[in-house]
C-alpha positions in Angstrom: 87.9 104.7 16.8 90.4 107.5 16.8 93.2 105.2 17.8 92.2 102.7 15.2 92.3 105.3 12.4 95.6 106.6 13.7 97.1 103.2 13.7 95.8 102.4 10.2 97.2 105.7 8.9 100.6 105.2 10.4 100.9 101.6 9.1 99.6 102.7 5.6 102.2 105.4 5.5 104.9 103.0 6.5 103.8 100.6 3.8 104.1 103.5 1.3 107.5 104.3 2.6 108.6 100.7 2.1 107.3 100.7 -1.5 109.1 103.9 -2.3 112.4 102.9 -0.7 113.7 99.7 -2.2 117.3 100.8 -1.8 118.9 101.6 1.5 120.4 105.1 1.9 122.5 106.1 4.9 123.8 109.5 5.8 126.8 110.5 7.9 124.8 110.7 11.2 124.0 107.0 11.2 120.4 107.2 9.8 119.3 104.4 7.5 116.2 104.3 5.4 115.7 100.6 4.3 112.0 100.7 4.2 111.6 102.2 7.6 113.9 104.7 9.5 116.6 103.3 11.8 119.6 104.8 13.5 122.8 103.5 14.9 126.1 104.7 16.4 129.0 102.3 15.8 131.2 103.8 18.5 128.6 103.6 21.4 126.6 100.7 20.0 123.4 102.6 20.5 120.6 102.1 18.0 116.9 102.1 17.3 114.7 100.7 14.6 110.9 101.0 14.0 109.2 97.6 13.9 105.6 96.5 13.2 103.3 94.1 11.5 99.9 94.1 9.9 97.8 90.9 9.2 94.7 91.3 7.1 92.5 88.2 7.3 89.4 86.9 5.6 87.5 83.7 6.6 84.5 81.8 5.5 83.4 79.2 8.1 80.6 76.6 8.3 79.3 74.5 11.2 77.1 71.4 10.5 75.4 69.4 13.3 72.3 67.1 13.0 71.9 68.2 9.4 71.6 71.9 10.3 74.2 74.3 8.9 75.3 77.7 10.1 78.0 79.7 8.7 79.4 83.2 8.1 82.1 85.1 6.3 84.1 88.0 7.8 87.3 89.9 7.5 89.4 91.6 10.2 92.7 93.3 10.9 94.0 90.3 12.9 97.1 92.2 14.1 98.3 95.8 13.8 101.4 96.4 15.8 103.9 99.2 15.9 107.0 99.7 18.1 110.7 100.2 18.3 113.7 98.0 19.1 117.4 98.8 19.7 120.1 99.3 22.3 121.2 102.0 24.7 124.5 101.7 26.6 124.6 98.0 26.1 121.0 97.4 27.2 118.7 96.0 24.5 115.1 97.1 24.4 111.9 96.2 22.7 108.6 98.1 22.9 105.7 97.0 20.7 102.0 97.6 21.1 98.8 96.6 19.4 96.6 99.4 18.1 93.3 97.8 17.2 89.8 97.4 18.7 89.8 100.8 20.5 92.5 99.5 22.9 96.2 99.8 23.4 97.6 96.5 24.2 101.2 95.7 25.3 103.0 93.0 23.4 106.8 92.6 23.8 107.9 95.5 26.1 111.1 94.6 27.9 114.8 95.3 28.5 117.6 92.8 28.1 120.7 93.0 30.2 123.8 90.9 29.5 124.9 89.2 32.8 127.8 87.2 31.2 126.4 83.7 32.1 122.9 84.6 30.9 120.7 87.3 29.6 118.2 89.0 32.0 114.9 90.2 30.5 112.7 92.5 32.5 109.3 93.7 31.4 106.3 92.3 29.6 107.0 89.1 27.6 105.9 85.5 27.0 106.4 82.8 29.6 109.0 80.3 28.5 106.7 77.6 27.0 106.2 75.9 23.6 108.1 75.9 20.4 105.0 77.2 18.5 104.4 80.0 21.1 108.0 81.1 21.2 108.1 81.3 17.4 106.8 84.7 16.3 103.5 84.8 14.5 105.4 86.3 11.5 107.1 83.0 11.1 104.6 80.2 12.0 103.5 77.9 9.2 99.8 78.4 9.6 97.6 81.4 10.2 96.9 80.2 13.8 99.1 78.3 16.2 98.5 74.8 17.5 95.3 74.4 19.5 97.2 73.9 22.8 98.7 77.4 22.9 95.1 78.9 22.9 93.6 76.1 25.1 96.1 76.6 27.9 96.4 80.4 27.7 100.1 80.6 26.9 100.6 84.3 27.1 102.6 87.4 27.9 103.1 88.6 31.5 105.1 91.2 33.5 108.1 89.5 35.0 111.8 88.5 34.8 113.3 85.9 32.5 116.8 84.4 32.6 118.0 83.0 29.2 121.1 81.3 28.0 121.8 79.8 24.6 124.7 78.1 22.7 125.4 76.5 19.4 123.1 73.5 20.2 121.0 74.4 23.2 118.8 77.0 24.9 117.8 77.3 28.6 115.3 79.8 30.0 113.3 80.3 33.2 111.1 83.1 34.5 108.9 84.4 37.3 105.9 86.5 36.3 103.1 88.5 37.9 99.8 89.3 36.2 98.8 90.8 32.8 97.9 94.4 32.1 94.6 95.4 30.5 94.0 98.3 28.1 97.0 100.6 28.7 94.9 103.6 27.7 92.8 103.1 30.8 95.0 101.5 33.5 98.4 100.0 34.2 97.0 97.7 36.9 97.8 94.0 36.6 95.5 91.2 37.4 96.3 89.1 40.5 97.5 86.0 38.7 101.1 84.8 38.7 103.3 82.2 37.0 106.6 80.4 37.1 108.0 78.7 33.9 111.1 77.0 32.5 112.2 75.6 29.1 115.1 73.6 27.8 115.9 72.7 24.2 118.7 70.7 22.5 119.6 70.6 18.8 121.2 67.7 17.0 122.6 67.1 13.6 121.3 63.8 12.2 122.8 63.2 8.7 121.7 66.2 6.7 118.8 67.1 9.1 118.7 69.5 12.1 116.6 68.0 14.9 115.1 70.0 17.8 114.0 68.4 21.1 112.5 70.5 23.9 110.5 70.5 27.1 108.8 73.2 29.2 106.8 73.5 32.4 104.6 76.3 33.9 102.9 76.6 37.3 100.1 79.2 37.3 98.3 80.8 40.3 95.0 82.3 39.2 94.4 84.4 42.3 90.7 84.9 42.9 89.7 84.9 39.2 89.9 81.2 38.3 90.2 80.4 34.6 88.6 79.1 31.5 90.0 76.3 29.3 88.8 77.1 25.8 89.8 77.1 22.2 88.8 78.2 18.7 88.7 75.7 15.8 91.8 77.3 14.1 89.6 80.2 12.8 89.9 83.5 14.6 86.7 84.9 13.3 84.7 82.3 15.3 84.0 82.0 19.0 85.8 79.5 21.2 83.6 76.5 20.6 85.3 74.2 23.1 85.2 75.6 26.7 85.2 74.6 30.3 84.6 77.4 32.9 86.5 77.2 36.2 85.8 80.8 37.5 84.2 81.5 40.9 80.6 80.3 41.3 80.7 78.0 38.2 79.3 74.4 38.4 82.7 72.9 37.6 84.3 74.6 40.6 87.0 77.3 40.8 90.5 76.7 39.7 93.2 77.9 42.1 96.4 76.8 40.4 97.5 74.7 37.4 100.5 72.8 36.2 101.4 72.7 32.5 104.0 70.6 30.8 104.9 70.3 27.1 107.2 68.2 24.9 108.6 69.5 21.6 110.0 67.9 18.4 111.0 69.5 15.1 113.3 68.7 12.2 114.5 70.6 9.2 116.1 68.8 6.2 116.5 71.0 3.2 113.1 72.1 1.9 111.3 69.7 4.2 110.3 70.5 7.9 108.2 68.8 10.5 107.1 70.1 13.9 105.1 68.4 16.8 104.2 69.1 20.4 102.3 67.4 23.2 100.9 69.6 25.9 99.2 68.7 29.2 97.6 70.8 32.0 96.2 69.8 35.4 94.0 72.1 37.4 94.0 72.2 41.2 90.7 73.3 42.9 87.9 71.7 40.9 86.7 68.2 42.0 89.0 65.5 40.7 91.7 67.9 39.6 90.8 67.6 35.9 93.4 67.0 33.4 93.5 68.2 29.7 95.8 67.6 26.8 96.5 68.8 23.2 98.7 67.6 20.4 99.7 68.7 16.9 102.0 67.6 14.2 102.6 69.5 11.0 104.7 68.9 7.8 105.8 71.5 5.4 107.7 71.6 2.1 109.1 74.5 0.2 108.4 73.8 -3.5 111.0 76.4 -4.5 113.8 74.9 -2.4 114.1 77.2 0.5 115.0 75.9 4.0 112.9 77.0 7.1 115.1 79.2 9.3 115.8 77.9 12.8 117.9 79.2 15.7 119.4 76.6 18.1 120.5 79.3 20.6 116.8 80.3 21.2 115.1 77.1 20.3 112.6 78.6 17.8 112.0 79.2 14.1 112.9 82.5 12.4 112.3 84.3 9.1 112.5 82.3 5.9 113.6 84.4 3.0 112.8 83.6 -0.6 115.7 82.8 -2.8 114.5 85.2 -5.4 111.9 87.8 -4.5 109.1 89.0 -6.8 110.7 92.5 -6.9 113.9 90.8 -8.3 111.9 89.2 -11.1 111.5 85.9 -9.4 108.5 83.8 -8.1 109.2 84.3 -4.4 109.1 81.2 -2.1 106.2 78.7 -2.2 105.4 76.4 0.6 102.7 73.7 1.1 101.9 72.3 4.6 99.5 70.1 6.4 98.7 69.8 10.2 96.7 67.4 12.4 95.6 69.1 15.6 93.7 67.8 18.7 92.4 69.3 21.9 90.9 67.0 24.6 88.5 68.2 27.4 86.8 64.9 27.9 87.8 64.9 31.6 84.9 67.4 32.3 82.7 66.2 29.4 83.4 69.4 27.4 84.4 67.5 24.3 87.2 66.8 21.9 88.1 68.9 18.9 90.1 67.4 16.0 91.3 69.6 13.2 93.0 69.0 9.9 94.5 72.1 8.2 96.0 72.4 4.7 98.1 75.5 4.0 99.8 77.3 1.1 102.2 80.1 1.7 103.6 82.5 -0.8 106.6 84.6 0.3 106.7 87.4 -2.2 109.4 89.4 -0.4 111.4 89.0 2.7 108.7 90.8 4.7 105.6 90.1 2.7 103.6 86.8 2.7 100.2 85.6 1.5 98.8 82.6 3.5 95.8 80.4 2.5 94.4 77.8 5.0 91.7 75.2 4.6 90.4 73.8 7.9 88.4 70.7 8.4 87.4 69.7 11.9 85.1 67.7 14.2 83.9 68.6 17.6 82.7 65.6 19.7 80.8 66.2 22.9 79.5 63.3 25.0 75.7 63.0 24.7 75.5 65.3 21.7 75.7 65.0 17.9 79.1 65.8 16.4 79.7 69.2 14.9 81.7 69.4 11.7 83.7 72.6 11.1 85.0 73.7 7.7 86.6 77.0 6.8 88.7 78.7 4.1 90.9 81.5 5.2 93.2 84.0 3.6 95.9 86.4 5.1 97.9 89.2 3.7 100.9 89.7 6.0 103.4 92.5 6.0 106.0 93.2 8.7 109.2 95.1 9.2 
């Protein structure tokens, strides 16, 4: 509880600082106060900047099956992160941690070395998979990522990543050990490991920017096995689709898995579209079960902005409103729709299909309000379908 209150106090103080500092003021020592303190030295190239994000969520969700309805409403601090980023002697660094739920969790904590032909990242970072997963949660279109990123456990691990990018492509590959737990208790990693690779290519088609990508991942679960499970695009609920492949479970223990994914995206003025197909096969359980997930979403900026995209990293970035509220404008307004599916029928665990409608209001460069309406159906062999519906709201601030 102490850490939770400390994190809340620090983040609230930072928010107040942002509100009181609309204009940047830099002194002769290289300090800059543009909302949060940062420092740089033009001669050495050394720098550091505070970074963080807070997502405040509210959700109201209903489940209906065989005429019986259950539902609840709840709010949560979905994310509360604080960290620093910068450069020392030509080496870039990022160190960001979650400060919620009585635990200190590592997020991006790594060093980046320039090795001429490629960048070398060493530390705790995401494996090189999925356009949706590589795009920061600050910049995704909906409150939750596509079902496949949760279903297949695309995550951060301690390891080494090699990355190279150009004007129209990106390449990355990595070798990773396990994941740390609560850093306030132990630095010990679990005994899982992974190898991954990703390639993307960007094309100009008339007035549109088109992204194509593919990634793979081989996972070794050690002695722990795994669970294939997913929430219905509402974080305040439990994972309602699940298959358990841990030791001693009826479905058998998973030893390894192989994941592959295909990516497509396009941006044309105020319009954007994004889609992925993901597949994972487990080795160990009888029949080597195979699972898949897909999503496609469409978005349109009513106020004319264009969704930001980086070809050299193969992911989306920050979209800034043409005129912010603080400048007397309306900010940026975006409407979006997504169709999402997760299929676990190979082990009779069901199929979840979701339709999500979203409205995003970008008040400032770093402030966004998101509203999502989710409608879904869970179909499990031999059981009545379960209908899922939920309305959600998020206040997002990051720096």
